[in-house]
VMD Tcl script that draws the C-alpha trace (Angstrom):
set ca {
  {-21.24 17.91 9.63}
  {-18.32 20.18 10.47}
  {-14.73 19.22 9.82}
  {-12.58 18.22 12.77}
  {-8.85 18.74 13.04}
  {-7.14 15.38 13.50}
  {-3.54 14.18 13.77}
  {-2.07 10.85 12.71}
  {0.62 8.86 14.50}
  {3.26 10.48 12.23}
  {2.22 13.96 13.36}
  {0.44 15.06 10.17}
  {-2.55 17.29 10.85}
  {-5.62 17.04 8.60}
  {-9.31 17.86 8.65}
  {-12.12 15.38 8.10}
  {-15.85 15.57 8.57}
  {-16.23 11.79 9.01}
  {-14.82 9.53 11.71}
  {-12.40 7.95 9.21}
  {-8.94 7.89 10.85}
  {-6.91 7.58 7.62}
  {-4.35 10.34 7.12}
  {-4.37 11.54 3.49}
  {-0.60 12.16 3.60}
  {0.27 8.71 4.97}
  {-2.18 6.72 2.79}
  {-0.20 6.59 -0.51}
  {2.92 5.13 1.16}
  {0.86 2.70 3.21}
  {-1.06 1.55 0.13}
  {2.17 0.72 -1.74}
  {3.36 -1.50 1.13}
  {0.00 -3.22 1.54}
  {0.04 -6.98 1.02}
  {-3.52 -8.01 0.35}
  {-5.60 -10.01 -2.08}
  {-8.48 -7.51 -1.96}
  {-9.35 -6.37 -5.49}
  {-7.41 -3.29 -6.58}
  {-10.32 -2.00 -8.68}
  {-12.54 -1.09 -5.72}
  {-12.59 2.57 -4.80}
  {-9.95 3.92 -2.44}
  {-12.55 4.99 0.17}
  {-14.09 1.49 0.12}
  {-10.65 -0.11 0.48}
  {-9.82 2.21 3.40}
  {-13.16 1.28 5.01}
  {-12.26 -2.41 4.85}
  {-8.77 -1.82 6.23}
  {-10.18 0.37 9.01}
  {-12.47 -2.56 9.93}
  {-9.34 -4.81 10.10}
  {-10.33 -6.70 6.94}
  {-7.10 -7.17 5.00}
  {-7.82 -10.19 2.79}
  {-10.65 -12.11 1.17}
  {-10.70 -14.92 3.73}
  {-11.36 -12.35 6.48}
  {-14.00 -10.68 4.28}
  {-15.87 -14.00 3.97}
  {-16.61 -13.85 7.73}
  {-18.98 -10.90 7.13}
  {-22.37 -10.66 5.44}
  {-23.04 -8.26 2.58}
  {-25.24 -6.18 4.87}
  {-22.46 -5.82 7.42}
  {-20.04 -4.69 4.71}
  {-22.55 -2.22 3.26}
  {-22.86 -0.63 6.70}
  {-19.21 0.46 6.55}
  {-18.65 4.15 5.83}
  {-17.93 4.74 2.09}
  {-18.95 1.23 1.03}
  {-21.43 0.97 -1.85}
  {-23.10 -1.64 -3.98}
  {-20.51 -1.28 -6.75}
  {-17.69 -2.20 -4.39}
  {-19.67 -5.07 -2.87}
  {-20.30 -6.46 -6.37}
  {-16.54 -6.41 -7.09}
  {-15.82 -8.01 -3.71}
  {-18.39 -10.74 -4.38}
  {-16.70 -11.54 -7.71}
  {-13.26 -11.63 -6.06}
  {-14.57 -14.00 -3.37}
  {-16.05 -16.25 -6.07}
  {-12.65 -16.63 -7.77}
  {-11.34 -18.20 -4.54}
  {-14.52 -20.25 -4.12}
  {-15.52 -18.15 -1.11}
  {-18.66 -16.15 -0.43}
  {-20.05 -13.65 2.03}
  {-21.45 -15.04 5.27}
  {-25.11 -15.95 4.95}
  {-27.56 -13.31 6.12}
  {-29.26 -14.09 9.41}
  {-33.01 -14.61 9.33}
  {-33.66 -11.35 11.19}
  {-31.62 -9.13 8.89}
  {-32.91 -7.86 5.59}
  {-31.20 -8.25 2.23}
  {-29.06 -5.32 1.15}
  {-30.99 -2.80 -0.89}
  {-29.89 -0.09 -3.25}
  {-29.25 3.13 -1.38}
  {-31.26 6.15 -2.46}
  {-29.36 9.28 -3.41}
  {-29.93 12.18 -1.07}
  {-30.12 15.64 -2.58}
  {-27.94 18.05 -0.64}
  {-29.05 21.66 -0.41}
  {-26.41 24.23 0.39}
  {-27.38 27.36 2.24}
  {-25.69 30.66 1.54}
}
mol new
graphics top color blue
foreach p $ca { graphics top sphere $p radius 0.5 }
foreach p [lrange $ca 0 end-1] q [lrange $ca 1 end] { graphics top cylinder $p $q radius 0.2 }
display resetview
């Protein structure tokens, strides 16, 4: 996937190959001001994925199933495990999976071959 030139609302220009709208220059200042009870030990890309999906706290997270969260860009099983533990501390849990959806499975690593 080729990188696209993007601009944030502050006017910073940056390149990204994904559809993630987070500006790398604005993120550190935004993160410091963030008032959330999401666990701080999840990866920054996973946290940005949650915030991009308008999930800013654990009570909002409990409205989604694990499968729905795993479908977010940059979200992995490690982050979901930490989120599950954080939900448990507040006596919350992920939404139950519907009968038609499958349980989340471990993603297989894809070997990337670079051409010269």
